C-alpha positions in Angstrom: -13.1 -28.5 48.3 -9.9 -28.4 50.2 -7.0 -26.0 49.5 -3.7 -27.9 49.7 -0.9 -25.7 51.0 1.6 -28.4 51.7 2.3 -31.7 50.0 4.5 -34.7 50.4 6.9 -35.2 47.5 7.9 -38.7 48.5 7.3 -41.4 45.8 5.4 -43.5 48.3 3.2 -40.7 49.4 -0.5 -41.3 48.7 -3.1 -38.5 48.0 -6.3 -39.1 50.0 -9.3 -39.9 47.9 -11.6 -37.0 47.4 -8.9 -34.4 47.9 -8.1 -32.6 44.6 -7.0 -29.2 43.3 -9.7 -26.8 42.3 -10.3 -26.7 38.5 -9.1 -23.5 36.8 -11.8 -21.9 34.6 -10.4 -20.8 31.2 -11.9 -17.4 30.2 -13.3 -16.9 26.8 -11.0 -15.2 24.3 -12.2 -12.3 22.1 -9.8 -13.5 19.4 -9.7 -16.8 17.7 -5.9 -17.0 17.9 -3.6 -16.4 20.9 -2.6 -12.8 20.5 -0.3 -11.0 22.9 -0.3 -7.4 24.0 2.0 -6.4 21.1 -0.4 -8.1 18.6 -3.4 -6.1 20.0 -1.4 -2.9 19.8 -0.4 -3.7 16.3 -4.0 -4.3 15.4 -5.0 -0.9 16.7 -2.2 0.8 14.7 -3.4 -1.0 11.5 -7.0 0.0 12.2 -5.9 3.6 12.4 -4.2 3.4 9.0 -7.3 1.7 7.5 -9.7 4.5 8.6 -9.8 6.0 5.1 -10.0 2.6 3.3 -12.9 0.3 2.6 -11.8 -2.2 5.2 -13.8 -3.2 8.4 -11.9 -1.4 11.1 -14.4 -1.4 14.0 -13.7 -5.0 15.0 -10.1 -5.0 16.4 -10.2 -8.7 17.4 -10.7 -9.6 13.7 -7.7 -7.4 12.6 -5.6 -8.9 15.4 -6.5 -12.5 14.2 -5.7 -11.6 10.6 -2.4 -10.1 11.4 -1.4 -12.9 13.8 -2.3 -15.6 11.2 -0.2 -13.9 8.5 2.7 -12.3 10.4 3.5 -14.8 13.2 5.8 -17.7 12.3 3.6 -20.2 14.3 0.1 -18.9 15.1 -1.8 -21.0 17.7 -5.4 -21.2 18.6 -6.8 -19.5 21.6 -8.2 -21.7 24.4 -11.9 -20.7 24.2 -12.8 -18.3 21.4 -16.0 -16.5 22.1 -17.2 -16.4 18.5 -17.8 -19.9 17.3 -18.6 -18.8 13.7 -15.4 -16.8 13.4 -13.4 -19.7 14.9 -14.8 -22.1 12.3 -14.1 -19.7 9.5 -10.5 -19.1 10.6 -9.9 -22.9 11.2 -11.1 -23.5 7.6 -8.8 -20.8 6.2 -5.7 -21.9 8.1 -6.0 -25.6 7.2 -5.6 -25.0 3.4 -2.5 -25.3 1.3 -3.2 -21.8 -0.1 -2.9 -20.4 3.4 0.4 -22.1 3.9 1.7 -20.7 0.6 0.5 -17.2 1.5 1.9 -17.4 5.0 5.4 -18.3 3.7 5.4 -15.0 1.9 4.0 -12.8 4.6 5.6 -14.3 7.7 7.6 -11.7 9.6 7.0 -9.2 6.8 5.1 -6.3 8.4 3.9 -4.5 5.2 3.0 -7.6 3.2 1.2 -9.2 6.1 -0.8 -6.0 6.6 -1.7 -5.8 2.9 -2.9 -9.4 3.0 -4.7 -9.0 6.3 -6.8 -6.2 4.7 -8.3 -8.6 2.2 -8.9 -11.3 4.8 -10.7 -8.9 7.0 -12.8 -7.5 4.1 -13.9 -11.0 3.1 -14.7 -12.0 6.7 -16.9 -8.9 7.0 -18.8 -9.8 3.8 -19.2 -13.4 5.0 -20.4 -12.4 8.5 -23.0 -10.0 6.9 -24.3 -12.8 4.6 -24.4 -15.3 7.4 -26.2 -13.7 10.3 -26.5 -15.4 13.7 -29.4 -17.8 13.9 -32.3 -16.8 16.3 -32.3 -18.3 19.7 -34.2 -21.6 19.8 -37.8 -21.6 21.0 -38.8 -23.6 24.1 -38.7 -27.3 23.2 -36.5 -26.8 20.1 -33.0 -28.2 19.6 -30.3 -25.5 19.4 -28.7 -25.0 16.0 -25.5 -27.0 15.4 -22.3 -25.3 16.1 -20.4 -24.0 13.1 -17.8 -26.5 12.0 -19.4 -29.4 13.8 -20.6 -32.6 12.2 -24.2 -31.5 12.5 -23.8 -28.3 10.6 -25.7 -28.1 7.3 -23.6 -28.8 4.3 -24.7 -25.6 2.7 -23.2 -23.6 5.5 -19.9 -25.5 5.2 -19.7 -24.9 1.5 -20.4 -21.2 1.9 -17.6 -20.9 4.4 -15.2 -22.8 2.2 -15.9 -20.5 -0.8 -15.5 -17.5 1.4 -12.1 -18.5 2.8 -10.9 -19.5 -0.7 -11.9 -16.1 -2.0 -10.1 -14.3 0.9 -6.9 -16.3 0.3 -7.0 -15.7 -3.5 -7.5 -12.0 -3.1 -4.8 -11.7 -0.4 -2.4 -13.6 -2.7 -3.1 -11.3 -5.6 -2.5 -8.2 -3.4 0.8 -9.6 -2.1 1.9 -10.4 -5.7 0.9 -6.9 -6.7 2.9 -5.4 -3.8 6.0 -7.5 -4.7 5.8 -6.7 -8.4 5.3 -3.0 -7.6 8.3 -2.9 -5.3 10.6 -4.7 -7.8 9.1 -2.9 -10.8 10.0 0.5 -9.5 13.6 -0.6 -9.0 13.6 -1.0 -5.2 14.3 -4.7 -5.1 12.4 -6.7 -2.5 9.2 -5.2 -0.9 10.8 -5.5 2.5 13.5 -3.0 1.6 11.0 -0.2 0.6 9.8 2.5 2.9 6.5 1.2 4.4 4.5 4.4 3.6 5.9 4.5 0.1 5.0 0.8 -0.5 1.5 1.3 0.8 1.0 4.4 -1.5 2.4 2.7 -4.5 0.4 -0.5 -3.9 -2.9 1.4 -3.6 -2.1 3.3 -6.9 -1.3 0.2 -8.8 -4.2 -1.8 -7.4 -6.7 0.9 -8.4 -5.2 1.3 -12.0 -6.0 -1.5 -14.4 -3.2 -0.6 -16.8 -0.5 -0.3 -14.1 -1.6 -3.6 -12.6 -1.3 -5.3 -15.9 2.1 -3.8 -16.5 3.4 -4.8 -13.1 2.1 -8.4 -13.6 3.9 -8.6 -16.9 7.0 -7.0 -15.4 7.0 -9.8 -12.7 7.0 -12.5 -15.4 9.7 -10.8 -17.3 11.8 -10.3 -14.2 11.6 -14.0 -13.3 12.9 -14.8 -16.8 15.6 -12.2 -16.4 16.8 -13.8 -13.1 17.1 -17.2 -14.8 19.0 -15.8 -17.8 21.4 -13.8 -15.7 22.2 -16.8 -13.5 23.2 -18.8 -16.5 25.8 -16.2 -17.7 29.5 -16.7 -17.0 30.5 -14.2 -14.4 32.9 -11.5 -15.8 34.8 -13.6 -18.3 37.3 -16.4 -17.7 40.5 -14.7 -16.7 41.3 -16.9 -13.7 40.1 -20.2 -12.1 39.4 -19.2 -8.5 37.7 -22.4 -7.2 35.1 -25.1 -7.6 31.3 -24.7 -7.5 28.2 -26.8 -8.1 26.7 -26.5 -11.5 25.6 -28.2 -14.7 27.8 -26.5 -17.4 29.6 -29.4 -19.1 32.3 -27.1 -20.5 33.3 -26.2 -16.9 33.3 -29.7 -15.4 36.4 -30.7 -13.4 38.4 -33.7 -14.8 37.0 -36.2 -12.2 33.4 -35.5 -13.3 34.4 -35.8 -17.0 36.1 -39.1 -16.2 32.9 -40.5 -14.6 30.8 -39.4 -17.5 32.9 -41.5 -20.0 34.2 -44.3 -17.8 32.0 -47.0 -19.4 30.3 -48.1 -16.2 26.6 -47.5 -16.6 25.9 -47.0 -12.9 28.6 -44.4 -12.5 27.8 -42.6 -15.8 24.1 -42.4 -14.8 25.0 -40.9 -11.4 27.3 -38.4 -13.1 24.5 -37.4 -15.6 22.1 -37.0 -12.8 24.4 -34.5 -11.1 24.8 -32.6 -14.3 21.0 -32.5 -14.9 20.4 -31.3 -11.3 23.3 -28.8 -11.4 25.1 -30.6 -8.6 28.3 -31.5 -10.5 31.7 -30.1 -9.6 32.5 -27.2 -12.0 35.4 -24.8 -12.3 34.6 -21.3 -10.9 36.0 -18.5 -13.1 36.5 -14.9 -12.3 37.6 -12.0 -14.4 37.6 -8.2 -14.6 35.4 -6.0 -16.8 37.6 -4.5 -19.5 35.1 -1.7 -20.1 32.7 0.0 -17.8 28.9 -0.4 -18.1 26.9 2.6 -19.3 23.1 3.1 -18.9 20.3 0.9 -20.1 18.0 2.9 -22.3 14.5 1.8 -23.3 12.4 3.8 -25.8 8.7 2.7 -26.0 6.3 3.7 -28.7 3.2 5.3 -27.1 1.2 5.7 -30.3 -2.6 4.9 -30.3 -2.0 1.6 -32.0 0.1 0.4 -29.0 -2.9 0.3 -26.7 -3.8 -3.0 -25.0 -1.4 -6.0 -24.8 1.3 -4.3 -26.8 1.9 -1.4 -24.4 1.5 -3.7 -21.4 4.2 -6.1 -22.7 6.5 -3.2 -23.8 6.4 -1.4 -20.5 6.6 -4.6 -18.6 9.8 -5.4 -20.4 11.0 -1.8 -19.7 10.4 -2.4 -15.9 12.2 -5.7 -16.1 15.2 -3.9 -17.6 14.9 -1.3 -14.9 15.2 -4.1 -12.3 18.2 -5.4 -14.2 19.9 -2.0 -14.2 19.3 -1.8 -10.4 21.1 -5.1 -9.8 23.9 -4.4 -12.3 24.4 -1.0 -10.7 23.7 0.8 -14.0 21.8 3.9 -14.8 18.3 3.4 -16.3 16.7 5.8 -18.8 13.2 5.3 -20.0 11.6 7.2 -22.9 8.0 7.3 -24.2 7.6 8.7 -27.7 5.0 9.1 -30.4 4.4 11.4 -33.3 7.0 14.1 -32.8 10.3 14.8 -30.9 8.7 15.1 -27.5 9.4 12.3 -25.0 8.4 11.4 -21.5 11.6 10.8 -19.6 12.5 8.8 -16.5 16.2 8.7 -15.4 17.5 7.1 -12.2 21.0 6.4 -11.0 21.8 3.1 -9.3 20.1 2.8 -5.9 18.0 5.9 -6.3 14.5 4.7 -7.5 11.8 7.4 -8.0 8.5 5.5 -7.5 6.1 8.3 -8.3 8.0 9.4 -11.4 8.3 5.8 -12.7 4.5 5.1 -12.3 3.8 8.3 -14.0 5.9 7.2 -16.9 4.2 3.8 -17.0 0.7 5.2 -17.1 1.4 7.9 -19.8 0.3 7.6 -23.4 0.9 10.1 -26.2 -1.4 8.5 -28.7 -1.3 9.7 -32.3 1.1 8.3 -34.9 4.8 7.2 -34.8 8.0 8.9 -35.8 11.5 8.0 -34.7 12.6 11.5 -33.7 12.1 10.6 -30.1 14.5 7.6 -29.7 17.0 8.7 -32.3 17.2 12.5 -31.7 15.7 13.3 -28.3 17.3 10.5 -26.4 20.8 11.4 -27.6 20.2 15.0 -26.6 19.7 13.9 -23.0 23.3 12.7 -22.7 24.9 16.1 -22.0 22.1 17.0 -19.5 22.1 13.7 -17.6 25.9 13.0 -17.8 25.7 9.2 -17.3 28.9 7.3 -16.6 31.0 6.4 -19.6 30.9 2.8 -20.8 29.1 0.4 -23.0 25.4 1.3 -23.1 22.3 -0.6 -24.4 19.4 1.1 -26.2 16.2 -0.9 -26.7 13.7 0.6 -29.1 10.2 -0.9 -29.1 7.6 0.1 -31.7 4.7 -1.4 -33.8 5.3 0.8 -36.8 7.6 0.4 -39.8 8.4 4.0 -40.4 10.9 5.6 -42.8 14.1 7.3 -41.5 15.6 10.5 -42.9 19.2 10.1 -43.8 20.3 13.1 -41.6 18.7 11.5 -38.6 20.2 8.1 -39.4 23.7 9.5 -39.7 23.5 11.6 -36.6 22.3 8.7 -34.5 25.0 6.4 -35.9 27.7 8.9 -35.0 26.3 9.4 -31.5 26.0 5.6 -30.9 29.6 5.0 -32.0 30.9 7.8 -29.9 29.0 6.7 -26.8 29.5 2.9 -27.3 25.8 2.3 -27.6 24.5 -1.0 -28.8 21.0 -0.6 -30.3 18.2 -3.3 -30.3 15.0 -2.9 -32.3 11.8 -4.8 -31.5 9.0 -4.3 -34.0 5.6 -5.7 -32.9 2.9 -6.8 -35.4 4.9 -5.8 -38.5 7.1 -7.8 -40.9 9.1 -4.8 -42.0 11.5 -3.1 -39.6 11.6 0.1 -41.6 14.2 2.7 -40.6 15.0 0.9 -37.4 17.0 -1.7 -39.4 19.4 1.1 -40.6 20.5 2.0 -37.1 20.0 -1.1 -34.9 22.7 -3.8 -34.3 19.9 -6.4 -33.7 16.4 -6.3 -35.0 13.3 -8.6 -34.4 10.0 -8.4 -36.2 7.4 -10.2 -33.9 3.7 -10.9 -34.2 3.5 -10.1 -30.5 5.9 -9.3 -27.6 5.7 -12.5 -25.6 7.9 -13.8 -22.8 9.0 -16.8 -24.8 10.4 -14.9 -27.8 14.1 -14.9 -28.6 14.1 -11.1 -28.6 13.0 -10.9 -25.0 15.6 -13.6 -24.0 18.4 -11.8 -25.7 17.5 -8.4 -24.4 17.2 -9.6 -20.8 20.6 -11.3 -21.1 22.5 -8.0 -21.6 
C-alpha cells in the first residue's frame, strides 16, 4: 500500500493502477443511533434522576438511544452498532407510524422526551431479558441468523414487533398523562411547567388510578372547551376591524354572499366549499367588555354515591373549567362538599397554579350524604376572605342528589348571587328531580350521566 502525499488535479491526469488510498475502518458504536457528546451527557443526567425509579439505568447507551430517538428532530443510525439485537429492535420501533406520532409530541421537549424514554428503556430491558443471546455455535454448526435478517425465525420477529408496539403505547400513554396533568393543574402546556414540578406531578398522577382517570376526562373536556371557545364571537360586535377566514355565514363579506347566490353552479360550489372548510372571507369584529369577569366557581358533590364515573366526570369538568379560567385570566375556585357545611377549597388567581393543592382537591372524597350548605352557604362565605375581583361570576354546582332546600338558605344565596353578579348552573346526575337546586339556579340539567356530548357540558364550557 502506498501513501499518496501529492496528487495531480488536472482533468487528464491518470491514477496508476494498483495505487489506492488505504480503507478507513469504521469503529463499532456502543449506541444504535449517532449520539454526540451532549447526548451522552444528557443520558448520564437522566440516569441519575432515574436512580430511585424502576427504570433500567445501568446501560447508558440504551438511555442515550431512547433520548436521541425521541428528542432529536432527525435521529440517524450509527455506522456500525455493536449490539445487533438492539439495533434490530430500535429499527423496528422507529419505522412505525406510532413512533412518528409520538416523536412529533416529544421532539425538542426535554421533559416529555425523558418521560417517554423511561417507558422505552423499561420495555427494552424486559425484551432483552426474555430474549437472551443465543449460545455460540458448535464446530460445524451454522451461526444463528442475525436479528432482523431474512433468515431470522418468524417467532423472534413477532416477539420484537409486540415488544416495540407495547413500548410505544406505554410511552404515548405517559406523554398524554403528562400533558393532561400540566393542563389540568392550570399551567397550560407541559413545556411551560417547571421540570421538577412536572416530574413530581406526573409520578403522582401515574400512580393514582383516580387521578389518572380524572386527568384523562379533563383532557377530553378541555378539547371540547377549546372548540367551543373558538366558535364564540370575540367580545361583541362593536366595530368591524378587518377580514378573516372563517365559515360563519352571518359574517360573510358581500363578495362571498354574491358567489353563494349567483346562480352559476361551479361558482356556488366553490363558495360552499370555502364556507364548509372555514376558508371564506368573513368580517372580523372587535368590541370591549362592558363588565369585568369575576371568578369561575365549581362545587362538586363528594358524597359516597358519587364514586366511580360520576366523580371522575365531575372533577374532570372542574379541571377543564380551571383551564378555561387560566386562559380567560379569571380566578378559579373549587369546592368539594357533602353532608354538612364543611368544604375542601382550592382558590387560585390567574397565572398562579398550585399543583399540589389542586391534586389534593381532586383526590379528596368526603363520602356520607348530601346537603347543599356547602355550595350555598360556605362558598359565599369565602368571598370576604378571598376578595376576588368584581365582575360577572359563574357558579357550577354538580350533584347526584335531589335534596330539599330550607327557605332561609335559599333566600340568603339569592341575595348574595344578585349582589355579586353570580350566574348559577345546576347539573344533577342520575336523578330526574333537581330538588332545591332549581330554586336558586339560572340553568338546571337533570342527566342520566355526565358525558362529554351532553348539552349541559357544552353550555358550561362555553361561558
